[in-house]
matplotlib code that plots the C-alpha trace (Angstrom):
import matplotlib.pyplot as plt

x = [95.4, 97.6, 101.1, 103.6, 105.8, 108.5, 106.0, 104.9, 108.5, 109.1, 105.9, 107.0, 110.5, 109.0, 106.9, 109.8, 112.1, 109.7, 109.0, 112.8, 113.3, 110.6, 111.8, 115.6, 115.2, 117.1, 115.9, 117.7, 115.3, 112.3, 113.7, 114.3, 110.7, 109.5, 111.5, 110.0, 106.5, 107.1, 108.3, 105.1, 102.9, 104.8, 104.4, 100.6, 100.3, 102.2, 99.6, 96.8, 98.1, 96.6, 97.3, 94.8, 93.7, 90.5, 89.7, 87.2, 86.6, 85.0, 84.2, 83.9, 81.7, 79.6, 77.8, 79.7, 79.2, 81.1, 84.6, 84.9, 87.3, 86.3, 88.5, 88.6, 90.1, 91.2, 91.9, 93.9, 94.1, 95.9, 93.6, 95.9, 98.5, 101.2, 103.1, 101.7, 104.1, 103.5, 101.8, 100.7, 97.0, 94.7, 91.6, 89.3, 86.9, 84.8, 87.2, 90.1, 92.6, 94.7, 97.8, 98.6, 101.7, 100.6, 103.3, 104.1, 101.7, 102.4, 99.8, 96.7, 98.0, 96.2, 97.3, 95.4, 95.8, 94.1, 93.6, 91.6, 88.6, 87.9, 84.9, 85.1, 82.2, 78.6, 77.2, 77.2, 80.8, 81.5, 84.7, 86.3, 86.7, 90.4, 92.2, 95.3, 98.0, 99.9, 103.0, 105.7, 109.4, 110.3, 107.6, 106.1, 102.4, 100.3, 96.9, 94.4, 92.1, 89.2, 89.3, 86.7, 83.5, 82.6, 81.4, 79.5, 80.2, 77.4, 78.9, 76.1, 75.9, 77.3, 74.9, 75.0, 73.7, 70.1, 67.0, 64.1, 61.0, 59.0, 55.7, 54.2, 50.6, 47.9, 46.1, 42.8, 39.8, 40.5, 43.9, 42.1, 42.3, 45.5, 47.0, 50.4, 51.5, 50.1, 51.7, 52.1, 51.9, 48.6, 45.0, 43.4, 43.3, 44.1, 44.3, 44.8, 47.9, 50.1, 52.2, 55.9, 58.6, 58.8, 55.1, 53.3, 51.6, 48.8, 47.8, 47.0, 43.6, 42.3, 39.2, 41.3, 43.9, 41.2, 39.7, 43.0, 45.0, 47.9, 48.8, 47.2, 47.8, 46.0, 47.9, 47.4, 47.9, 48.5, 46.5, 48.3, 51.8, 54.2, 55.1, 57.8, 58.1, 61.0, 60.6, 64.0, 64.3, 66.2, 65.7, 69.1, 68.0, 67.1, 70.4, 74.0, 75.7, 77.7, 74.5, 72.6, 75.2, 74.6, 70.8, 71.2, 73.2, 70.4, 67.8, 69.8, 70.4, 66.8, 65.3, 67.7, 67.2, 63.4, 63.4, 65.6, 63.2, 60.3, 58.7, 57.5, 59.3, 58.8, 61.0, 59.5, 61.3, 60.2, 61.3, 58.6, 60.5, 58.1, 59.7, 57.6, 59.0, 58.2, 60.3, 63.5, 67.2, 66.6, 64.2, 66.2, 68.7, 66.1, 66.1, 69.9, 70.2, 67.8, 69.8, 73.0, 72.1, 69.8, 70.7, 69.4, 67.3, 64.2, 63.5, 63.7, 60.0, 58.8, 56.8, 58.4, 56.0, 54.5, 50.7, 49.5, 51.4, 50.6, 46.8, 47.0, 49.0, 51.1, 50.2, 52.5, 55.4, 56.7, 60.1, 61.0, 64.7, 65.4, 67.4, 67.2, 65.0, 63.1, 59.4, 57.4, 54.4, 51.2, 53.2, 53.0, 49.4, 50.4, 50.8, 54.7, 56.6, 59.9, 61.4, 65.2, 66.9, 70.6, 72.9, 74.7, 73.5, 70.4, 68.1, 65.5, 62.0, 60.4, 59.2, 59.3, 62.1, 65.8, 68.4, 72.0, 75.1, 75.7, 74.3, 76.2, 74.7, 71.2, 71.2, 72.5, 69.6, 67.2, 68.4, 68.2, 64.6, 63.7, 65.4, 63.1, 60.7, 60.3]
y = [14.6, 16.2, 17.5, 15.5, 17.1, 17.4, 18.9, 21.5, 22.4, 22.9, 25.0, 27.2, 27.5, 28.5, 31.2, 32.6, 32.5, 34.4, 37.0, 37.5, 37.9, 40.5, 42.4, 42.2, 42.3, 39.1, 37.1, 34.1, 33.7, 34.2, 31.5, 29.2, 29.7, 28.9, 25.6, 24.6, 25.4, 23.4, 20.4, 20.5, 20.7, 17.8, 15.8, 16.5, 15.5, 12.2, 11.2, 11.6, 8.7, 5.8, 2.2, 0.7, -2.4, -4.4, -5.3, -7.9, -9.0, -11.9, -12.3, -15.8, -16.5, -13.4, -14.1, -15.1, -15.3, -12.6, -13.7, -16.4, -16.0, -14.5, -14.1, -11.5, -12.5, -9.7, -10.3, -7.6, -7.9, -6.0, -5.8, -3.6, -4.9, -3.1, -4.0, -2.2, -1.0, -2.1, 0.1, 0.3, 0.0, 0.0, -2.1, -0.9, -3.1, -0.9, 1.2, -1.2, -0.8, -3.6, -2.5, -4.4, -4.0, -5.0, -6.5, -5.4, -7.1, -8.2, -7.7, -9.7, -11.2, -11.3, -11.8, -12.8, -11.5, -12.8, -11.3, -11.8, -9.5, -8.1, -9.9, -8.6, -6.2, -7.1, -5.4, -5.1, -4.5, -2.7, -4.1, -1.9, -0.1, -0.6, 2.7, 2.9, 5.0, 7.2, 9.3, 11.0, 9.9, 12.8, 12.1, 15.6, 14.7, 11.7, 10.7, 7.9, 6.7, 4.2, 1.1, -1.7, -2.2, -3.1, -6.2, -6.7, -9.0, -9.6, -10.2, -11.9, -11.9, -14.9, -17.8, -20.0, -23.5, -23.1, -25.3, -24.2, -22.7, -25.3, -26.6, -23.5, -22.7, -24.5, -22.4, -21.1, -19.6, -16.2, -16.1, -15.1, -16.6, -17.6, -14.8, -16.2, -17.7, -21.2, -23.9, -27.5, -30.7, -31.4, -32.4, -29.0, -28.4, -24.8, -25.0, -27.2, -26.5, -28.0, -31.0, -30.3, -32.9, -34.1, -33.8, -36.7, -38.8, -39.6, -35.9, -36.0, -34.5, -36.7, -34.6, -31.5, -33.4, -34.7, -31.2, -29.4, -32.1, -31.5, -33.3, -31.4, -31.9, -30.8, -28.3, -28.7, -26.3, -26.9, -24.5, -25.7, -25.4, -23.8, -20.2, -18.2, -14.4, -12.5, -8.9, -7.2, -4.0, -1.4, 1.6, 3.1, 3.6, -0.1, -1.6, -0.3, -0.8, -3.8, -5.3, -4.7, -6.7, -9.6, -9.2, -9.4, -12.7, -14.1, -13.2, -14.7, -17.9, -18.4, -17.5, -19.6, -22.7, -22.3, -21.8, -24.8, -26.9, -26.1, -23.2, -20.1, -17.1, -13.4, -10.5, -7.3, -4.1, -0.8, 1.0, -0.8, -3.7, -6.6, -9.5, -12.7, -15.7, -19.3, -22.1, -23.6, -22.6, -20.8, -18.3, -18.0, -16.0, -13.3, -12.9, -13.0, -10.3, -8.2, -8.8, -8.1, -4.4, -3.8, -0.9, 0.9, 3.2, 3.6, 6.6, 6.2, 7.3, 4.6, 1.7, -1.8, -2.7, -0.1, 0.4, -1.1, -4.3, -4.4, -4.4, -8.1, -10.7, -12.8, -16.5, -19.0, -18.6, -15.0, -14.1, -10.5, -9.5, -6.3, -4.6, -5.0, -2.0, -1.6, -1.2, -3.7, -1.5, -3.0, -6.0, -7.1, -8.1, -10.5, -14.2, -14.1, -17.3, -15.8, -12.4, -12.3, -9.3, -8.6, -6.6, -6.9, -10.0, -9.8, -12.5, -13.5, -12.1, -15.6, -18.3, -17.2, -14.8, -15.1, -12.6, -12.9, -10.9, -12.0, -14.1, -17.2, -17.2, -16.3, -19.2, -21.6, -20.7, -20.9, -24.4, -25.5, -24.3, -26.3, -29.5, -32.4, -30.4, -30.8]
z = [3.8, 6.6, 7.0, 9.1, 11.7, 9.0, 6.6, 9.2, 9.8, 6.0, 5.8, 8.7, 7.2, 3.8, 5.5, 7.5, 4.5, 2.4, 5.1, 5.6, 1.9, 1.7, 4.7, 3.9, 0.2, -0.4, -3.4, -2.1, 0.8, -1.5, -3.8, -0.8, 0.2, -3.3, -3.3, 0.0, -1.1, -4.3, -2.3, -0.3, -3.4, -5.0, -1.9, -1.8, -5.5, -4.8, -2.2, -4.6, -6.7, -4.7, -5.7, -8.1, -6.2, -5.6, -2.1, -0.9, 2.7, 4.4, 8.1, 9.6, 11.3, 10.8, 14.1, 17.1, 20.9, 22.9, 23.7, 21.0, 18.1, 14.7, 11.7, 8.9, 5.6, 3.3, -0.4, -2.2, -6.0, -8.7, -11.7, -13.8, -16.4, -14.4, -11.2, -8.1, -5.4, -1.9, 0.6, 4.2, 5.1, 8.1, 8.4, 11.2, 13.2, 15.3, 17.3, 16.8, 14.0, 12.4, 10.4, 7.2, 5.1, 1.6, -0.5, -4.1, -6.5, -10.0, -12.8, -12.2, -8.9, -5.6, -2.0, 1.2, 4.7, 7.9, 11.2, 14.3, 15.1, 18.6, 20.2, 23.8, 23.5, 22.5, 19.5, 15.7, 14.6, 11.3, 9.6, 7.0, 4.7, 4.1, 4.6, 2.3, 3.9, 1.4, 1.9, -0.2, -0.3, 2.0, 4.5, 4.3, 3.7, 4.9, 3.5, 3.8, 1.0, 1.6, -0.6, -0.8, 1.0, 4.6, 6.4, 9.7, 12.6, 15.0, 18.5, 20.5, 24.3, 26.0, 26.5, 29.6, 29.6, 30.7, 31.1, 29.0, 30.6, 32.3, 30.8, 32.4, 33.3, 31.4, 28.8, 30.1, 28.3, 29.9, 28.2, 25.0, 21.5, 19.8, 17.7, 17.2, 13.8, 13.2, 15.4, 14.2, 16.0, 17.8, 17.1, 16.4, 12.6, 11.6, 7.8, 4.8, 2.7, 0.0, 1.0, 1.7, 2.0, 5.5, 6.3, 7.9, 5.2, 7.7, 7.6, 3.9, 3.1, 0.3, -0.5, -1.0, -2.9, -5.3, -5.7, -6.4, -8.1, -5.7, -2.5, 0.4, 4.1, 7.3, 9.4, 13.1, 16.1, 19.7, 21.9, 25.0, 23.6, 26.0, 25.2, 26.8, 27.2, 28.6, 29.7, 29.8, 31.7, 29.5, 31.9, 32.9, 36.5, 36.9, 36.0, 35.9, 32.5, 33.8, 35.4, 32.1, 30.2, 32.7, 32.2, 28.4, 28.9, 31.1, 28.5, 25.6, 27.6, 28.5, 25.1, 23.2, 25.4, 25.2, 21.4, 21.0, 23.1, 20.7, 22.6, 20.8, 22.4, 22.8, 23.9, 25.4, 26.6, 28.1, 24.9, 22.9, 21.6, 21.0, 19.1, 19.0, 17.1, 16.6, 18.0, 16.6, 16.3, 13.0, 14.4, 17.7, 15.6, 15.3, 19.1, 19.3, 16.7, 18.7, 21.9, 20.1, 19.5, 22.4, 24.6, 27.7, 25.5, 27.6, 29.8, 33.6, 33.8, 31.4, 32.7, 32.6, 29.8, 27.5, 28.2, 24.9, 25.6, 29.3, 28.7, 27.7, 29.6, 27.2, 27.1, 28.8, 31.1, 31.8, 33.2, 34.1, 34.2, 36.1, 38.9, 42.6, 43.3, 40.0, 40.2, 38.2, 37.9, 36.3, 35.3, 39.0, 38.3, 35.7, 36.7, 36.5, 36.4, 37.7, 38.5, 38.1, 39.8, 39.2, 41.3, 44.7, 46.3, 48.5, 49.9, 47.4, 48.0, 48.0, 45.6, 41.9, 42.6, 41.8, 43.0, 41.7, 41.2, 37.6, 34.8, 35.8, 39.3, 37.9, 35.4, 38.1, 40.3, 37.4, 36.5, 40.1, 40.4, 37.3, 38.1, 37.5, 35.2, 31.5]

ax = plt.figure().add_subplot(projection="3d")
ax.plot(x, y, z, "-o")
ax.set_aspect("equal")
plt.show()
């Protein structure tokens, strides 16, 4: 609750009138001050009576690529047996505010309002609650009351059409044992489990089926299945804020393309983020959620990969996304597939290195280097 300019003027007049009445001894001025004070109190009491409405909100889609349209739908309902007067309201989405003039509502009636949400900045956007603006007839006091809940809009980084990571290096014995979740699709049996619709009938395990009384199938793993790891540099000294946004777009493009191509993926950052997922579009959302809220939260002194993670090289293809002059540290000893450096254009250091000014150029070079691979 706050006084408007008119309310401040009335309050100042009340104080001056009362002071003049006390000094000059005129009851008229004291009475005038009392009337002004009474008006302010009545105005404040009026703003305490907020409309009794129910507010629900939906955001569609709840996950959207940066720059693409997203819509908020606001349903305002009058649950009382009496007519509700109209009122002004503000629905906030992040730092943006959308003003809504709610029409008068008859008993039990609802009305719907639509508006577009801002999607120009990557991140998780909080939408709501609805702030009802209340004022008195004389415009002396303004107040806002929160009504209804909140919703979230995940604004993903933009994705550029990218080729998945190439078949990569063959898996050697020195890469260590498989520690990822079980992978399906090859000739190495990992386990026997219950049959699920869609499983290959030729994989039925008849002995286990006879023993348990339920259909059981063999689950296979592929030790040589391509895996893809992205190391994204989140140290502030490595990338400027603008270049970091481009780096996030590169990471999102490569991880999404590789996951969609059936490759298990993993995201690592200097701050300790370690997000391994299996393949497929459904699990790719886990990586996109992570990249939606990721920030330059590592210290400048931190190594590119935390020591516990740097001790063992990830299996499969590895891509590092960093700045032009950033130090790779111990990661340099890994068998890196590609190092992508973003910033002002410089000549590439050699094979396995991409230098680009932005995500569009970086992905274009990536696609060109993988032309003809699968």
